[in-house]
C-alpha positions as YAML, in Angstrom:
chain: A
units: angstrom
residues:
- id: 1
  name: UNK
  ca: [-15.00, -24.35, -3.49]
- id: 2
  name: UNK
  ca: [-12.61, -22.28, -5.61]
- id: 3
  name: UNK
  ca: [-10.27, -19.80, -3.95]
- id: 4
  name: UNK
  ca: [-12.10, -16.90, -5.57]
- id: 5
  name: UNK
  ca: [-15.53, -18.04, -4.33]
- id: 6
  name: UNK
  ca: [-14.31, -18.49, -0.78]
- id: 7
  name: UNK
  ca: [-12.41, -15.21, -0.80]
- id: 8
  name: UNK
  ca: [-15.34, -13.23, -2.20]
- id: 9
  name: UNK
  ca: [-17.45, -14.48, 0.71]
- id: 10
  name: UNK
  ca: [-14.84, -13.04, 3.08]
- id: 11
  name: UNK
  ca: [-15.48, -9.51, 1.76]
- id: 12
  name: UNK
  ca: [-19.27, -9.77, 1.73]
- id: 13
  name: UNK
  ca: [-19.68, -7.04, 4.36]
- id: 14
  name: UNK
  ca: [-17.16, -4.78, 2.63]
- id: 15
  name: UNK
  ca: [-18.98, -5.11, -0.69]
- id: 16
  name: UNK
  ca: [-22.36, -4.45, 0.93]
- id: 17
  name: UNK
  ca: [-20.88, -1.29, 2.45]
- id: 18
  name: UNK
  ca: [-19.62, -0.23, -0.98]
- id: 19
  name: UNK
  ca: [-22.96, -0.57, -2.76]
- id: 20
  name: UNK
  ca: [-24.67, 1.23, 0.13]
- id: 21
  name: UNK
  ca: [-22.32, 4.22, -0.20]
- id: 22
  name: UNK
  ca: [-23.88, 7.54, -1.19]
- id: 23
  name: UNK
  ca: [-21.18, 7.93, -3.85]
- id: 24
  name: UNK
  ca: [-22.31, 4.76, -5.64]
- id: 25
  name: UNK
  ca: [-26.04, 5.40, -5.32]
- id: 26
  name: UNK
  ca: [-25.84, 9.05, -6.33]
- id: 27
  name: UNK
  ca: [-23.70, 8.01, -9.28]
- id: 28
  name: UNK
  ca: [-26.43, 5.53, -10.22]
- id: 29
  name: UNK
  ca: [-29.22, 8.11, -10.21]
- id: 30
  name: UNK
  ca: [-27.13, 10.94, -11.64]
- id: 31
  name: UNK
  ca: [-27.39, 13.16, -8.56]
- id: 32
  name: UNK
  ca: [-23.74, 12.93, -7.47]
- id: 33
  name: UNK
  ca: [-22.40, 16.49, -7.03]
- id: 34
  name: UNK
  ca: [-19.99, 17.45, -9.80]
- id: 35
  name: UNK
  ca: [-17.14, 18.39, -7.47]
- id: 36
  name: UNK
  ca: [-17.19, 14.90, -5.94]
- id: 37
  name: UNK
  ca: [-17.07, 13.22, -9.35]
- id: 38
  name: UNK
  ca: [-14.31, 15.59, -10.48]
- id: 39
  name: UNK
  ca: [-12.25, 14.65, -7.42]
- id: 40
  name: UNK
  ca: [-12.87, 10.99, -8.19]
- id: 41
  name: UNK
  ca: [-11.85, 11.39, -11.85]
- id: 42
  name: UNK
  ca: [-8.61, 13.15, -10.96]
- id: 43
  name: UNK
  ca: [-7.64, 10.49, -8.43]
- id: 44
  name: UNK
  ca: [-8.74, 7.66, -10.73]
- id: 45
  name: UNK
  ca: [-6.42, 9.02, -13.39]
- id: 46
  name: UNK
  ca: [-3.50, 8.70, -10.97]
- id: 47
  name: UNK
  ca: [-4.74, 5.33, -9.80]
- id: 48
  name: UNK
  ca: [-4.94, 3.82, -13.29]
- id: 49
  name: UNK
  ca: [-1.43, 4.98, -14.13]
- id: 50
  name: UNK
  ca: [0.05, 3.26, -11.08]
- id: 51
  name: UNK
  ca: [-2.29, 0.27, -11.34]
- id: 52
  name: UNK
  ca: [-0.95, -0.25, -14.86]
- id: 53
  name: UNK
  ca: [2.59, -0.23, -13.49]
- id: 54
  name: UNK
  ca: [1.70, -2.84, -10.86]
- id: 55
  name: UNK
  ca: [0.14, -5.04, -13.53]
- id: 56
  name: UNK
  ca: [3.26, -4.69, -15.68]
- id: 57
  name: UNK
  ca: [5.42, -5.84, -12.76]
- id: 58
  name: UNK
  ca: [3.15, -8.87, -12.32]
- id: 59
  name: UNK
  ca: [3.47, -9.69, -16.01]
- id: 60
  name: UNK
  ca: [7.26, -9.80, -15.64]
- id: 61
  name: UNK
  ca: [6.98, -12.27, -12.74]
- id: 62
  name: UNK
  ca: [4.19, -14.50, -14.09]
- id: 63
  name: UNK
  ca: [4.86, -18.22, -14.22]
- id: 64
  name: UNK
  ca: [3.45, -18.87, -17.70]
- id: 65
  name: UNK
  ca: [3.56, -17.12, -21.05]
- id: 66
  name: UNK
  ca: [-0.22, -16.98, -21.07]
- id: 67
  name: UNK
  ca: [-0.32, -15.15, -17.73]
- id: 68
  name: UNK
  ca: [2.47, -12.80, -18.83]
- id: 69
  name: UNK
  ca: [0.49, -11.83, -21.91]
- id: 70
  name: UNK
  ca: [-2.74, -11.50, -19.94]
- id: 71
  name: UNK
  ca: [-1.22, -9.07, -17.42]
- id: 72
  name: UNK
  ca: [0.49, -7.10, -20.16]
- id: 73
  name: UNK
  ca: [-2.93, -6.66, -21.77]
- id: 74
  name: UNK
  ca: [-4.43, -5.68, -18.42]
- id: 75
  name: UNK
  ca: [-1.65, -3.10, -17.96]
- id: 76
  name: UNK
  ca: [-2.11, -1.74, -21.46]
- id: 77
  name: UNK
  ca: [-5.86, -1.40, -20.96]
- id: 78
  name: UNK
  ca: [-5.39, 0.48, -17.67]
- id: 79
  name: UNK
  ca: [-3.13, 3.01, -19.38]
- id: 80
  name: UNK
  ca: [-5.46, 3.30, -22.40]
- id: 81
  name: UNK
  ca: [-8.36, 4.10, -20.06]
- id: 82
  name: UNK
  ca: [-6.21, 6.63, -18.20]
- id: 83
  name: UNK
  ca: [-5.41, 8.32, -21.53]
- id: 84
  name: UNK
  ca: [-9.11, 8.36, -22.41]
- id: 85
  name: UNK
  ca: [-9.83, 10.20, -19.17]
- id: 86
  name: UNK
  ca: [-7.67, 13.07, -20.35]
- id: 87
  name: UNK
  ca: [-9.07, 13.10, -23.87]
- id: 88
  name: UNK
  ca: [-12.78, 12.83, -23.09]
- id: 89
  name: UNK
  ca: [-13.92, 12.75, -19.47]
- id: 90
  name: UNK
  ca: [-11.61, 15.54, -18.34]
- id: 91
  name: UNK
  ca: [-12.99, 17.83, -21.02]
- id: 92
  name: UNK
  ca: [-16.58, 16.73, -20.44]
- id: 93
  name: UNK
  ca: [-16.42, 17.41, -16.72]
- id: 94
  name: UNK
  ca: [-14.40, 20.61, -16.87]
- id: 95
  name: UNK
  ca: [-11.05, 19.30, -15.63]
- id: 96
  name: UNK
  ca: [-7.72, 20.67, -16.79]
- id: 97
  name: UNK
  ca: [-5.07, 20.07, -14.12]
- id: 98
  name: UNK
  ca: [-4.64, 16.67, -12.44]
- id: 99
  name: UNK
  ca: [-3.52, 18.35, -9.23]
- id: 100
  name: UNK
  ca: [-1.74, 15.99, -6.83]
- id: 101
  name: UNK
  ca: [-2.32, 12.43, -5.69]
- id: 102
  name: UNK
  ca: [-4.34, 12.43, -2.47]
- id: 103
  name: UNK
  ca: [-4.04, 10.12, 0.58]
- id: 104
  name: UNK
  ca: [-6.47, 7.29, -0.30]
- id: 105
  name: UNK
  ca: [-5.12, 6.95, -3.83]
- id: 106
  name: UNK
  ca: [-1.52, 7.26, -2.63]
- id: 107
  name: UNK
  ca: [-2.00, 4.52, -0.03]
- id: 108
  name: UNK
  ca: [-3.79, 2.16, -2.40]
- id: 109
  name: UNK
  ca: [-1.37, 2.48, -5.32]
- id: 110
  name: UNK
  ca: [1.70, 2.11, -3.13]
- id: 111
  name: UNK
  ca: [0.21, -1.02, -1.58]
- id: 112
  name: UNK
  ca: [-0.32, -2.49, -5.05]
- id: 113
  name: UNK
  ca: [3.12, -1.60, -6.39]
- id: 114
  name: UNK
  ca: [5.00, -2.75, -3.29]
- id: 115
  name: UNK
  ca: [3.03, -6.01, -3.26]
- id: 116
  name: UNK
  ca: [3.73, -6.55, -6.96]
- id: 117
  name: UNK
  ca: [7.44, -5.88, -6.46]
- id: 118
  name: UNK
  ca: [8.13, -7.63, -3.16]
- id: 119
  name: UNK
  ca: [5.57, -10.40, -2.66]
- id: 120
  name: UNK
  ca: [5.10, -13.70, -4.53]
- id: 121
  name: UNK
  ca: [3.39, -13.16, -7.86]
- id: 122
  name: UNK
  ca: [0.30, -15.06, -6.68]
- id: 123
  name: UNK
  ca: [-0.17, -12.55, -3.86]
- id: 124
  name: UNK
  ca: [0.29, -9.64, -6.25]
- id: 125
  name: UNK
  ca: [-2.36, -11.08, -8.58]
- id: 126
  name: UNK
  ca: [-4.78, -11.36, -5.66]
- id: 127
  name: UNK
  ca: [-4.07, -7.78, -4.57]
- id: 128
  name: UNK
  ca: [-5.03, -6.39, -7.99]
- id: 129
  name: UNK
  ca: [-8.13, -8.57, -8.40]
- id: 130
  name: UNK
  ca: [-10.57, -6.43, -6.35]
- id: 131
  name: UNK
  ca: [-10.11, -3.52, -8.76]
- id: 132
  name: UNK
  ca: [-11.37, -5.77, -11.54]
- id: 133
  name: UNK
  ca: [-14.03, -7.70, -9.67]
- id: 134
  name: UNK
  ca: [-15.53, -5.06, -7.38]
- id: 135
  name: UNK
  ca: [-15.74, -2.54, -10.23]
- id: 136
  name: UNK
  ca: [-17.58, -5.10, -12.34]
- id: 137
  name: UNK
  ca: [-19.99, -5.87, -9.51]
- id: 138
  name: UNK
  ca: [-20.56, -2.16, -8.84]
- id: 139
  name: UNK
  ca: [-21.08, -1.51, -12.56]
- id: 140
  name: UNK
  ca: [-23.67, -4.29, -12.70]
- id: 141
  name: UNK
  ca: [-25.39, -2.90, -9.59]
- id: 142
  name: UNK
  ca: [-25.55, 0.61, -11.02]
- id: 143
  name: UNK
  ca: [-26.89, -0.54, -14.39]
- id: 144
  name: UNK
  ca: [-29.57, -2.59, -12.62]
- id: 145
  name: UNK
  ca: [-30.55, 0.43, -10.51]
- id: 146
  name: UNK
  ca: [-30.44, 3.17, -13.16]
- id: 147
  name: UNK
  ca: [-32.84, 5.94, -12.16]
- id: 148
  name: UNK
  ca: [-32.10, 8.62, -14.72]
- id: 149
  name: UNK
  ca: [-32.32, 8.54, -18.51]
- id: 150
  name: UNK
  ca: [-30.06, 11.60, -18.65]
- id: 151
  name: UNK
  ca: [-27.44, 10.41, -16.20]
- id: 152
  name: UNK
  ca: [-24.35, 12.59, -16.78]
- id: 153
  name: UNK
  ca: [-22.13, 9.70, -15.73]
- id: 154
  name: UNK
  ca: [-23.54, 7.14, -18.15]
- id: 155
  name: UNK
  ca: [-20.33, 6.82, -20.20]
- id: 156
  name: UNK
  ca: [-18.30, 5.96, -17.12]
- id: 157
  name: UNK
  ca: [-20.97, 3.47, -16.05]
- id: 158
  name: UNK
  ca: [-20.93, 1.84, -19.49]
- id: 159
  name: UNK
  ca: [-17.17, 1.30, -19.26]
- id: 160
  name: UNK
  ca: [-17.44, -0.93, -16.22]
- id: 161
  name: UNK
  ca: [-20.73, -2.56, -17.12]
- id: 162
  name: UNK
  ca: [-19.70, -3.59, -20.63]
- id: 163
  name: UNK
  ca: [-18.89, -6.99, -22.13]
- id: 164
  name: UNK
  ca: [-15.19, -6.25, -22.75]
- id: 165
  name: UNK
  ca: [-14.58, -5.44, -19.11]
- id: 166
  name: UNK
  ca: [-16.59, -8.52, -18.05]
- id: 167
  name: UNK
  ca: [-14.27, -10.74, -20.11]
- id: 168
  name: UNK
  ca: [-11.17, -9.19, -18.50]
- id: 169
  name: UNK
  ca: [-12.62, -9.71, -15.03]
- id: 170
  name: UNK
  ca: [-13.45, -13.34, -15.72]
- id: 171
  name: UNK
  ca: [-9.92, -13.91, -17.02]
- id: 172
  name: UNK
  ca: [-8.34, -12.29, -13.95]
- id: 173
  name: UNK
  ca: [-10.45, -14.46, -11.63]
- id: 174
  name: UNK
  ca: [-9.55, -17.62, -13.56]
- id: 175
  name: UNK
  ca: [-5.83, -16.80, -13.40]
- id: 176
  name: UNK
  ca: [-6.00, -16.19, -9.64]
- id: 177
  name: UNK
  ca: [-7.88, -19.46, -9.06]
- id: 178
  name: UNK
  ca: [-5.26, -21.34, -11.06]
- id: 179
  name: UNK
  ca: [-2.45, -19.63, -9.12]
- id: 180
  name: UNK
  ca: [-4.12, -20.42, -5.79]
- id: 181
  name: UNK
  ca: [-4.60, -24.07, -6.72]
- id: 182
  name: UNK
  ca: [-0.94, -24.46, -7.63]
- id: 183
  name: UNK
  ca: [0.69, -22.75, -4.66]
- id: 184
  name: UNK
  ca: [1.23, -23.45, -0.97]
- id: 185
  name: UNK
  ca: [-1.37, -23.00, 1.79]
- id: 186
  name: UNK
  ca: [0.75, -20.18, 3.24]
- id: 187
  name: UNK
  ca: [0.84, -18.21, -0.02]
- id: 188
  name: UNK
  ca: [-2.84, -18.94, -0.58]
- id: 189
  name: UNK
  ca: [-3.59, -17.36, 2.82]
- id: 190
  name: UNK
  ca: [-1.47, -14.35, 1.88]
- id: 191
  name: UNK
  ca: [-3.46, -14.08, -1.35]
- id: 192
  name: UNK
  ca: [-6.68, -13.89, 0.66]
- id: 193
  name: UNK
  ca: [-5.25, -11.28, 3.02]
- id: 194
  name: UNK
  ca: [-4.07, -9.13, 0.09]
- id: 195
  name: UNK
  ca: [-7.48, -9.41, -1.58]
- id: 196
  name: UNK
  ca: [-9.24, -8.30, 1.61]
- id: 197
  name: UNK
  ca: [-6.85, -5.38, 2.14]
- id: 198
  name: UNK
  ca: [-7.33, -4.16, -1.44]
- id: 199
  name: UNK
  ca: [-11.11, -4.48, -1.06]
- id: 200
  name: UNK
  ca: [-10.99, -2.24, 2.01]
- id: 201
  name: UNK
  ca: [-8.99, 0.26, -0.02]
- id: 202
  name: UNK
  ca: [-11.63, 0.20, -2.75]
- id: 203
  name: UNK
  ca: [-14.14, 1.37, -0.15]
- id: 204
  name: UNK
  ca: [-11.74, 4.04, 1.12]
- id: 205
  name: UNK
  ca: [-11.13, 5.30, -2.42]
- id: 206
  name: UNK
  ca: [-14.83, 6.02, -3.03]
- id: 207
  name: UNK
  ca: [-15.32, 7.36, 0.48]
- id: 208
  name: UNK
  ca: [-12.43, 9.76, -0.04]
- id: 209
  name: UNK
  ca: [-14.02, 10.99, -3.26]
- id: 210
  name: UNK
  ca: [-17.42, 11.58, -1.69]
- id: 211
  name: UNK
  ca: [-15.91, 13.42, 1.27]
- id: 212
  name: UNK
  ca: [-13.11, 15.03, -0.78]
- id: 213
  name: UNK
  ca: [-10.40, 13.86, 1.60]
- id: 214
  name: UNK
  ca: [-7.11, 15.62, 0.97]
- id: 215
  name: UNK
  ca: [-3.77, 15.93, 2.72]
- id: 216
  name: UNK
  ca: [-3.79, 17.96, 5.93]
- id: 217
  name: UNK
  ca: [-2.66, 21.53, 5.31]
- id: 218
  name: UNK
  ca: [0.35, 22.75, 7.28]
...
């Protein structure tokens, strides 16, 4: 069994919890309250900026030219999507000011950047993989369970359910499997642990959006 197949099985319960979340299901049927989606969009804008930075660090540490180029493209795409948020989604959903980065996003992005900077590159690749893979799985789930022809979130859904994103996800999985096969058992275990931690943070990110979790006020 490939590393990715075995590791995905280890987050089965986490993924089930994600697709059972009210945020995901209300997004699918178009009933998600606007303020919750606005909070999500603002935090996702921050997330993509820092995710792109983590991917760029990985590209600088990659062991092959092919992997370097792949992670540079991943980084570029994350920043292009972040820019698109400002130019289209922000206007569509009535957002002007990004505000500040909130706890769930702050924790997740700092985990990714510190892992990219301080851990072996294989571990960093594994830490960023859930953002690709879980989003693709969630996008597929939402498209399969569409309940509204006039879903106000259909453009966002199309982004993560499209063919271009599917190709990027497949490439990221393939690179991680290759890295896992060519490293030590210890690093391979660290890859799995990083993947699980990032998957938990994916859940926390959506939960924070649905419950609009912000910093405590003092």
